[in-house]
C-alpha positions as CSV (number, residue, x, y, z in Angstrom):
1,M,16.6,-1.9,20.4
2,Y,20.0,-4.2,20.9
3,L,23.3,-4.1,18.9
4,N,23.3,-7.1,17.3
5,L,26.9,-8.8,16.0
6,N,27.0,-11.5,12.4
7,P,30.9,-12.7,12.5
8,G,29.9,-14.3,8.9
9,V,29.2,-10.5,6.9
10,L,32.0,-8.9,9.0
11,G,34.4,-11.8,7.5
12,V,34.9,-12.7,11.3
13,S,35.4,-15.8,12.4
14,G,37.0,-17.9,15.3
15,R,35.5,-20.5,18.4
16,Q,32.3,-19.6,19.6
17,S,33.3,-18.6,23.0
18,E,35.9,-16.8,21.4
19,L,33.0,-14.7,19.2
20,I,30.9,-14.5,22.5
21,E,33.6,-12.2,23.6
22,L,34.4,-10.2,20.6
23,A,30.5,-9.5,20.7
24,L,30.9,-8.8,24.2
25,T,33.9,-6.4,24.6
26,Y,32.7,-3.8,21.9
27,G,28.8,-3.0,23.3
28,F,27.2,-6.6,21.7
29,R,23.8,-7.7,23.2
30,G,23.4,-9.9,20.1
31,L,24.8,-12.7,18.0
32,D,24.6,-14.3,14.9
33,L,25.5,-17.9,14.8
34,D,24.8,-20.7,12.4
35,V,21.2,-22.2,14.3
36,I,21.8,-25.3,11.9
37,Q,25.4,-26.1,13.7
38,L,24.1,-25.4,17.2
39,A,21.5,-27.5,16.9
40,R,23.8,-30.8,15.4
41,Q,26.2,-29.6,18.7
42,V,23.1,-29.7,21.1
43,D,21.5,-33.4,19.7
44,L,25.6,-34.9,20.2
45,H,25.8,-33.4,23.8
46,G,22.8,-32.0,24.5
47,Y,21.4,-28.0,25.4
48,E,23.7,-27.8,28.5
49,H,26.7,-28.2,26.8
50,A,25.9,-27.0,23.7
51,T,24.5,-23.8,24.9
52,R,27.2,-23.3,28.1
53,Y,28.8,-20.1,26.3
54,I,26.0,-18.1,25.0
55,E,23.9,-19.3,28.2
56,S,26.6,-18.0,31.0
57,A,27.8,-14.7,29.0
58,G,23.6,-13.9,28.8
59,I,24.0,-13.0,25.4
60,R,20.7,-13.8,22.9
61,I,21.3,-15.3,19.6
62,G,20.2,-12.8,16.8
63,V,17.1,-13.3,14.1
64,F,18.9,-16.0,11.7
65,D,18.2,-16.6,8.3
66,L,15.6,-19.2,7.9
67,P,16.8,-22.5,6.9
68,V,13.2,-23.4,5.0
69,R,13.6,-24.3,1.0
70,W,10.3,-22.9,0.3
71,Q,10.9,-21.9,-2.9
72,G,11.2,-26.3,-4.2
73,G,8.9,-28.5,-4.5
74,D,6.3,-29.9,-1.7
75,G,8.6,-32.7,-0.5
76,E,11.5,-30.8,0.7
77,F,9.5,-28.1,2.0
78,Q,7.4,-30.4,3.9
79,E,10.7,-32.2,5.2
80,D,11.8,-29.0,6.0
81,L,9.6,-28.1,7.6
82,E,9.4,-30.8,10.5
83,R,12.9,-29.6,10.5
84,L,12.7,-26.0,11.3
85,A,10.0,-26.8,14.2
86,K,12.5,-28.5,16.1
87,L,15.3,-26.0,15.3
88,G,12.1,-23.8,16.8
89,E,12.2,-24.8,20.8
90,I,15.9,-25.0,20.8
91,V,16.4,-21.4,19.3
92,A,14.4,-19.8,21.3
93,R,15.3,-20.8,24.5
94,L,18.3,-18.9,23.6
95,G,16.6,-15.4,23.9
96,T,15.5,-15.3,19.7
97,T,12.5,-13.6,18.4
98,G,12.6,-14.8,14.8
99,C,13.9,-15.1,11.4
100,R,14.1,-13.9,8.0
101,T,14.2,-15.1,4.4
102,V,14.2,-12.8,1.0
103,V,11.4,-12.5,-1.5
104,M,12.9,-12.7,-5.0
105,P,12.4,-9.9,-6.7
106,A,11.3,-11.4,-10.7
107,S,10.7,-15.1,-11.7
108,D,10.6,-16.4,-15.2
109,E,7.8,-19.2,-14.0
110,L,5.0,-17.1,-12.5
111,P,3.4,-14.1,-13.3
112,Y,3.0,-11.6,-10.5
113,H,0.1,-12.7,-8.6
114,E,1.0,-16.9,-9.0
115,N,3.5,-15.7,-7.2
116,F,1.7,-13.7,-4.6
117,E,-0.4,-16.4,-3.9
118,F,2.1,-19.0,-3.6
119,H,3.9,-16.5,-1.3
120,R,0.9,-16.4,1.1
121,Q,0.5,-19.6,1.0
122,R,4.0,-21.0,1.8
123,F,4.9,-18.0,4.5
124,T,1.4,-19.0,6.0
125,K,2.8,-22.2,6.8
126,I,6.3,-21.5,8.0
127,A,5.0,-19.2,10.0
128,E,2.1,-21.5,11.7
129,V,5.0,-23.6,13.0
130,L,7.1,-21.0,14.4
131,A,3.8,-19.7,16.1
132,P,4.1,-22.2,18.7
133,H,8.0,-21.1,19.6
134,S,7.2,-17.7,20.0
135,L,9.0,-16.8,16.8
136,R,8.3,-14.4,13.9
137,L,9.1,-14.8,10.3
138,G,10.9,-11.8,8.7
139,L,10.5,-11.0,5.1
140,D,13.2,-9.0,2.8
141,F,13.4,-7.6,-0.8
142,L,16.3,-7.1,-3.1
143,A,17.0,-3.5,-4.9
144,S,19.3,-3.7,-6.9
145,A,18.5,-3.9,-10.7
146,T,20.6,-6.2,-11.2
147,H,18.7,-9.8,-9.7
148,R,15.3,-8.6,-12.4
149,D,17.7,-8.1,-15.7
150,E,16.3,-11.0,-18.1
151,K,13.7,-12.5,-16.1
152,K,10.1,-12.7,-17.5
153,H,8.7,-11.4,-14.6
154,Q,8.8,-8.8,-12.4
155,F,8.3,-9.6,-8.6
156,I,8.4,-7.4,-5.2
157,H,11.4,-5.6,-4.8
158,S,10.0,-2.4,-3.0
159,P,9.4,-1.9,0.9
160,D,5.5,-1.2,0.3
161,A,4.7,-4.5,-2.1
162,L,6.6,-6.0,0.7
163,V,4.5,-5.2,3.7
164,T,1.3,-5.9,1.6
165,L,2.7,-9.2,1.5
166,A,3.4,-9.8,4.7
167,K,0.0,-7.9,6.3
168,T,-2.0,-10.2,3.3
169,V,0.0,-13.6,4.8
170,G,-3.1,-13.1,7.7
171,V,-0.7,-14.5,10.8
172,S,0.2,-12.6,13.2
173,N,3.9,-13.2,13.7
174,V,4.7,-12.4,9.8
175,G,6.1,-9.0,9.4
176,I,9.7,-7.9,7.4
177,S,13.5,-7.5,8.0
178,V,14.5,-4.0,7.1
179,D,17.7,-3.7,5.3
180,T,18.6,0.2,5.1
181,W,20.9,-0.7,2.3
182,Q,17.6,-2.1,0.1
183,W,15.9,0.7,1.3
184,Q,18.5,3.1,0.3
185,V,18.4,1.5,-3.3
186,A,14.4,1.4,-3.5
187,G,14.3,4.8,-3.1
188,A,11.7,3.7,-0.5
189,S,10.9,7.3,2.0
190,W,12.4,6.7,5.3
191,D,8.8,8.4,6.6
192,S,6.9,4.6,6.2
193,L,8.6,3.5,9.4
194,K,6.3,5.5,10.8
195,E,3.3,3.8,9.3
196,L,4.2,0.6,10.7
197,T,4.6,-1.4,14.3
198,A,7.5,-2.7,16.3
199,D,5.4,-6.0,15.8
200,E,5.7,-5.4,12.2
201,I,9.5,-5.3,11.8
202,V,11.3,-8.4,13.2
203,S,14.7,-7.5,12.4
204,V,17.4,-4.3,11.1
205,R,20.3,-4.4,9.1
206,A,22.2,-1.3,8.9
207,A,24.4,-0.5,5.6
208,D,24.7,2.2,3.7
209,L,26.4,3.6,-0.1
210,P,29.7,4.1,-1.0
211,Q,30.3,8.6,-1.5
212,G,29.3,9.4,-5.3
213,M,27.4,6.1,-6.1
214,T,23.4,6.3,-7.6
215,N,21.0,3.4,-6.7
216,D,21.0,2.6,-10.3
217,T,24.3,1.7,-10.6
218,V,25.2,0.1,-7.3
219,D,25.2,-3.6,-7.2
220,D,25.4,-6.0,-3.5
221,E,28.8,-5.5,-3.5
222,Q,28.9,-2.1,-2.8
223,R,27.6,-2.1,0.8
224,V,29.4,-0.3,3.1
225,L,29.0,0.7,6.9
226,T,26.5,3.9,8.1
227,S,28.5,6.5,9.4
228,S,26.7,10.3,10.4
229,Q,28.4,11.7,6.1
230,G,26.3,8.4,4.9
231,N,23.2,8.2,1.9
232,V,22.1,6.7,5.0
233,D,20.0,8.7,8.0
234,I,20.9,5.9,10.6
235,Q,20.5,8.1,13.2
236,S,16.7,9.3,11.7
237,I,16.4,5.7,11.0
238,L,17.2,4.6,15.0
239,Q,14.8,7.5,16.2
240,Q,11.7,6.6,14.4
241,L,12.0,3.0,15.4
242,S,12.4,4.1,18.8
243,S,9.7,6.0,18.7
244,I,7.1,3.0,17.9
245,G,9.3,0.3,20.0
246,Y,11.0,-1.3,17.9
247,E,12.9,-3.6,20.6
248,G,14.7,-5.9,18.2
249,P,18.0,-6.4,17.1
250,I,20.1,-4.0,14.9
251,T,23.0,-5.4,13.1
252,P,25.7,-4.0,11.3
253,F,25.7,-5.0,7.3
254,P,28.5,-4.5,5.2
255,H,29.9,-6.3,2.1
256,P,32.5,-8.9,3.4
257,N,34.7,-7.4,1.2
258,Q,34.7,-4.1,2.3
259,L,36.3,-4.7,5.3
260,S,38.7,-7.5,4.3
261,G,42.7,-7.0,5.6
262,K,41.1,-5.2,9.2
263,K,42.3,-7.2,12.3
264,R,39.0,-9.0,13.7
265,E,38.9,-7.0,16.9
266,T,39.3,-3.5,14.3
267,I,36.5,-4.6,12.3
268,V,33.9,-5.5,15.2
269,R,34.9,-2.7,17.0
270,M,34.1,-0.3,13.6
271,A,31.1,-2.5,12.9
272,A,29.9,-1.2,16.8
273,E,31.3,2.6,16.3
274,S,29.2,2.0,12.6
275,V,26.0,2.6,14.9
276,T,27.0,3.4,18.4
277,M,28.8,6.7,17.6
278,I,26.5,8.0,15.5
279,E,24.8,11.6,18.0
280,T,21.4,11.0,18.7
281,T,18.5,13.2,21.0
282,S,16.7,9.9,21.9
283,S,17.4,9.2,24.8
284,E,16.1,5.4,24.8
285,I,18.6,4.6,22.1
286,E,20.9,6.0,24.6
287,E,20.4,3.7,27.6
288,N,20.1,1.0,25.2
289,I,23.5,0.7,24.1
290,E,24.7,1.7,27.0
291,D,23.5,-1.1,28.7
292,S,24.3,-3.8,26.2
293,V,28.2,-2.9,27.7
294,P,29.4,-5.8,30.0
295,A,30.9,-5.4,32.9
296,A,33.0,-8.3,32.3
297,V,33.8,-10.2,29.1
298,V,33.6,-14.6,28.9
299,S,36.5,-15.8,28.9
300,S,37.9,-18.2,25.6
301,G,37.4,-22.1,25.5
């Protein structure tokens, strides 16, 4: 597994070269970028020019948010699928292994079984477009009750139900994206990770609940960086992921307001330390983290 930086969620901005330098300086081997904007730059200037900093730095583009309006009508869904095929070709060349989308936990229109079948059909078509580029689709869920309040029909809001949906799709490149905050709020057991294979996990986001906050009262803005004193046992999670052979990204993912007012170098350092400074007995994790620290960083441009 490798440490991955998402500048947007940390409230960090800058030119592409600056973000790459920040990532490498603090031990990140992956970086989330706006892949739609990247694709536009490829159209305008060509692949080599648009990706020159990424290629020279040897950094990977992390799992991206699926840019498909799959919850909408057939017309816009098909239109986005056609664009996804072209985008997939670009990001796959940069070492990207997959994308992520969120399954909403309730609906006013579709009862559970109809909604399940709708998701299964849409995700099957998306996965078929991604497959030729060796890209996987990771499904995530929302655990907070605020997303289900006053909705007519309840839907998926737990890891077990999400895994069932992913497996029911029946396409090998569909899995789940693990968000430690969502799992904690859902009250899920981390032992469930042992029942998954590495191929079933597309990405991992690391965040914790604030001290004193209960699962029943928390909302999405209360995502903080993980720590050795937190509610989320990130050390155990990393060990379990390592034991099943997970090789994908680990992305620190607090809410942006948790780090506001700090310099971007401080923010990126804190994000890296939230995962890498936690003691672990897993030599594989330690080696992967050490391997992510570069000998030199790229120059800004």
